[in-house]
C-alpha positions as protocol buffer text, in pm:
chain_id: "A"
residue {
  index: 1
  type: UNK
  ca { x: 2562 y: 4792 z: 12633 }
}
residue {
  index: 2
  type: UNK
  ca { x: 2834 y: 4924 z: 12472 }
}
residue {
  index: 3
  type: UNK
  ca { x: 2771 y: 4798 z: 12169 }
}
residue {
  index: 4
  type: UNK
  ca { x: 2436 y: 4954 z: 12169 }
}
residue {
  index: 5
  type: UNK
  ca { x: 2515 y: 5288 z: 12198 }
}
residue {
  index: 6
  type: UNK
  ca { x: 2889 y: 5256 z: 12035 }
}
residue {
  index: 7
  type: UNK
  ca { x: 2790 y: 5208 z: 11616 }
}
residue {
  index: 8
  type: UNK
  ca { x: 2506 y: 5451 z: 11601 }
}
residue {
  index: 9
  type: UNK
  ca { x: 2832 y: 5759 z: 11710 }
}
residue {
  index: 10
  type: UNK
  ca { x: 3031 y: 5736 z: 11367 }
}
residue {
  index: 11
  type: UNK
  ca { x: 2723 y: 5864 z: 11234 }
}
residue {
  index: 12
  type: UNK
  ca { x: 2646 y: 6117 z: 11439 }
}
residue {
  index: 13
  type: UNK
  ca { x: 2904 y: 6278 z: 11364 }
}
residue {
  index: 14
  type: UNK
  ca { x: 2831 y: 6310 z: 10991 }
}
residue {
  index: 15
  type: UNK
  ca { x: 2871 y: 5980 z: 10866 }
}
residue {
  index: 16
  type: UNK
  ca { x: 2452 y: 5968 z: 10726 }
}
residue {
  index: 17
  type: UNK
  ca { x: 2515 y: 6244 z: 10577 }
}
residue {
  index: 18
  type: UNK
  ca { x: 2772 y: 6190 z: 10261 }
}
residue {
  index: 19
  type: UNK
  ca { x: 2497 y: 5968 z: 10079 }
}
residue {
  index: 20
  type: UNK
  ca { x: 2229 y: 6259 z: 10095 }
}
residue {
  index: 21
  type: UNK
  ca { x: 2480 y: 6565 z: 10035 }
}
residue {
  index: 22
  type: UNK
  ca { x: 2696 y: 6402 z: 9723 }
}
residue {
  index: 23
  type: UNK
  ca { x: 2381 y: 6388 z: 9542 }
}
residue {
  index: 24
  type: UNK
  ca { x: 2366 y: 6746 z: 9565 }
}
residue {
  index: 25
  type: UNK
  ca { x: 2705 y: 6786 z: 9424 }
}
residue {
  index: 26
  type: UNK
  ca { x: 2818 y: 6500 z: 9153 }
}
residue {
  index: 27
  type: UNK
  ca { x: 2525 y: 6550 z: 8885 }
}
residue {
  index: 28
  type: UNK
  ca { x: 2523 y: 6820 z: 8599 }
}
residue {
  index: 29
  type: UNK
  ca { x: 2312 y: 7092 z: 8671 }
}
residue {
  index: 30
  type: UNK
  ca { x: 2096 y: 6997 z: 8358 }
}
residue {
  index: 31
  type: UNK
  ca { x: 1992 y: 6672 z: 8500 }
}
residue {
  index: 32
  type: UNK
  ca { x: 2030 y: 6779 z: 8846 }
}
residue {
  index: 33
  type: UNK
  ca { x: 1660 y: 6756 z: 8935 }
}
residue {
  index: 34
  type: UNK
  ca { x: 1603 y: 6419 z: 8845 }
}
residue {
  index: 35
  type: UNK
  ca { x: 1897 y: 6296 z: 8933 }
}
residue {
  index: 36
  type: UNK
  ca { x: 1861 y: 6352 z: 9222 }
}
residue {
  index: 37
  type: UNK
  ca { x: 1472 y: 6227 z: 9319 }
}
residue {
  index: 38
  type: UNK
  ca { x: 1625 y: 5876 z: 9149 }
}
residue {
  index: 39
  type: UNK
  ca { x: 1895 y: 5893 z: 9401 }
}
residue {
  index: 40
  type: UNK
  ca { x: 1720 y: 6019 z: 9730 }
}
residue {
  index: 41
  type: UNK
  ca { x: 1549 y: 5700 z: 9569 }
}
residue {
  index: 42
  type: UNK
  ca { x: 1790 y: 5456 z: 9578 }
}
residue {
  index: 43
  type: UNK
  ca { x: 1943 y: 5621 z: 9908 }
}
residue {
  index: 44
  type: UNK
  ca { x: 1553 y: 5526 z: 10112 }
}
residue {
  index: 45
  type: UNK
  ca { x: 1562 y: 5204 z: 9936 }
}
residue {
  index: 46
  type: UNK
  ca { x: 1913 y: 5136 z: 10130 }
}
residue {
  index: 47
  type: UNK
  ca { x: 1722 y: 5187 z: 10459 }
}
residue {
  index: 48
  type: UNK
  ca { x: 1466 y: 5004 z: 10399 }
}
residue {
  index: 49
  type: UNK
  ca { x: 1673 y: 4698 z: 10341 }
}
residue {
  index: 50
  type: UNK
  ca { x: 1881 y: 4795 z: 10665 }
}
residue {
  index: 51
  type: UNK
  ca { x: 1546 y: 4803 z: 10841 }
}
residue {
  index: 52
  type: UNK
  ca { x: 1407 y: 4524 z: 10761 }
}
residue {
  index: 53
  type: UNK
  ca { x: 1663 y: 4318 z: 10754 }
}
residue {
  index: 54
  type: UNK
  ca { x: 1827 y: 4419 z: 11127 }
}
residue {
  index: 55
  type: UNK
  ca { x: 1539 y: 4185 z: 11332 }
}
residue {
  index: 56
  type: UNK
  ca { x: 1663 y: 3858 z: 11111 }
}
residue {
  index: 57
  type: UNK
  ca { x: 2068 y: 3947 z: 11111 }
}
residue {
  index: 58
  type: UNK
  ca { x: 1976 y: 3974 z: 11502 }
}
residue {
  index: 59
  type: UNK
  ca { x: 1818 y: 3655 z: 11528 }
}
residue {
  index: 60
  type: UNK
  ca { x: 2118 y: 3527 z: 11351 }
}
residue {
  index: 61
  type: UNK
  ca { x: 2381 y: 3682 z: 11446 }
}
residue {
  index: 62
  type: UNK
  ca { x: 2308 y: 3798 z: 11789 }
}
residue {
  index: 63
  type: UNK
  ca { x: 2328 y: 4205 z: 11873 }
}
residue {
  index: 64
  type: UNK
  ca { x: 2696 y: 4188 z: 11867 }
}
residue {
  index: 65
  type: UNK
  ca { x: 2682 y: 4004 z: 11518 }
}
residue {
  index: 66
  type: UNK
  ca { x: 2499 y: 4260 z: 11429 }
}
residue {
  index: 67
  type: UNK
  ca { x: 2666 y: 4584 z: 11533 }
}
residue {
  index: 68
  type: UNK
  ca { x: 2990 y: 4367 z: 11388 }
}
residue {
  index: 69
  type: UNK
  ca { x: 2856 y: 4377 z: 11096 }
}
residue {
  index: 70
  type: UNK
  ca { x: 2681 y: 4631 z: 11071 }
}
residue {
  index: 71
  type: UNK
  ca { x: 3023 y: 4829 z: 11106 }
}
residue {
  index: 72
  type: UNK
  ca { x: 3184 y: 4611 z: 10919 }
}
residue {
  index: 73
  type: UNK
  ca { x: 3018 y: 4761 z: 10615 }
}
residue {
  index: 74
  type: UNK
  ca { x: 3045 y: 5161 z: 10740 }
}
residue {
  index: 75
  type: UNK
  ca { x: 3419 y: 5115 z: 10728 }
}
residue {
  index: 76
  type: UNK
  ca { x: 3363 y: 4892 z: 10361 }
}
residue {
  index: 77
  type: UNK
  ca { x: 3194 y: 5238 z: 10243 }
}
residue {
  index: 78
  type: UNK
  ca { x: 3428 y: 5467 z: 10473 }
}
residue {
  index: 79
  type: UNK
  ca { x: 3747 y: 5349 z: 10256 }
}
residue {
  index: 80
  type: UNK
  ca { x: 3553 y: 5390 z: 9924 }
}
residue {
  index: 81
  type: UNK
  ca { x: 3539 y: 5682 z: 10018 }
}
residue {
  index: 82
  type: UNK
  ca { x: 3835 y: 5812 z: 10115 }
}
residue {
  index: 83
  type: UNK
  ca { x: 4010 y: 5690 z: 9860 }
}
residue {
  index: 84
  type: UNK
  ca { x: 3731 y: 5762 z: 9487 }
}
residue {
  index: 85
  type: UNK
  ca { x: 3590 y: 6054 z: 9578 }
}
residue {
  index: 86
  type: UNK
  ca { x: 3766 y: 6422 z: 9584 }
}
residue {
  index: 87
  type: UNK
  ca { x: 3734 y: 6696 z: 9769 }
}
residue {
  index: 88
  type: UNK
  ca { x: 3563 y: 6955 z: 9636 }
}
residue {
  index: 89
  type: UNK
  ca { x: 3583 y: 7256 z: 9861 }
}
residue {
  index: 90
  type: UNK
  ca { x: 3657 y: 7516 z: 9769 }
}
residue {
  index: 91
  type: UNK
  ca { x: 3554 y: 7475 z: 9391 }
}
residue {
  index: 92
  type: UNK
  ca { x: 3201 y: 7542 z: 9298 }
}
residue {
  index: 93
  type: UNK
  ca { x: 2928 y: 7279 z: 9100 }
}
residue {
  index: 94
  type: UNK
  ca { x: 3024 y: 7458 z: 8739 }
}
residue {
  index: 95
  type: UNK
  ca { x: 3393 y: 7416 z: 8820 }
}
residue {
  index: 96
  type: UNK
  ca { x: 3311 y: 7006 z: 8926 }
}
residue {
  index: 97
  type: UNK
  ca { x: 3118 y: 6963 z: 8642 }
}
residue {
  index: 98
  type: UNK
  ca { x: 3384 y: 7074 z: 8402 }
}
residue {
  index: 99
  type: UNK
  ca { x: 3578 y: 6908 z: 8574 }
}
residue {
  index: 100
  type: UNK
  ca { x: 3462 y: 6588 z: 8520 }
}
residue {
  index: 101
  type: UNK
  ca { x: 3329 y: 6678 z: 8090 }
}
residue {
  index: 102
  type: UNK
  ca { x: 3700 y: 6732 z: 8059 }
}
residue {
  index: 103
  type: UNK
  ca { x: 3810 y: 6404 z: 8251 }
}
residue {
  index: 104
  type: UNK
  ca { x: 4036 y: 6573 z: 8529 }
}
residue {
  index: 105
  type: UNK
  ca { x: 3782 y: 6502 z: 8798 }
}
residue {
  index: 106
  type: UNK
  ca { x: 4040 y: 6270 z: 8992 }
}
residue {
  index: 107
  type: UNK
  ca { x: 4232 y: 6547 z: 8967 }
}
residue {
  index: 108
  type: UNK
  ca { x: 4014 y: 6744 z: 9302 }
}
residue {
  index: 109
  type: UNK
  ca { x: 4073 y: 6381 z: 9469 }
}
residue {
  index: 110
  type: UNK
  ca { x: 4523 y: 6456 z: 9389 }
}
residue {
  index: 111
  type: UNK
  ca { x: 4480 y: 6801 z: 9487 }
}
residue {
  index: 112
  type: UNK
  ca { x: 4311 y: 6631 z: 9910 }
}
residue {
  index: 113
  type: UNK
  ca { x: 4624 y: 6441 z: 9919 }
}
residue {
  index: 114
  type: UNK
  ca { x: 4869 y: 6763 z: 9828 }
}
residue {
  index: 115
  type: UNK
  ca { x: 4750 y: 6897 z: 10181 }
}
């Protein structure tokens, strides 16, 4: 029974929010509306892919195997976010945009690791 309960726990702590929240922070003001629309479409498309392949994956690998595959994908996403998404707390959207234009966006990431 634990294999049915455990996988959603990380998602309840905010794992799903990263994809939705980053859309409002990573696009410049000039294109934010259209870019956010494309961003939402990609997120819904990826949800469609996961949903439409879930039964096939469970049939092929079993429930436990499918959950391990999803857990592995979540772990890879966590590693990607941890290493490549800078901390933007305390920075305005305009400040982030200026850092992007100046090619210094990764300096925001460095500030996270200094804390």
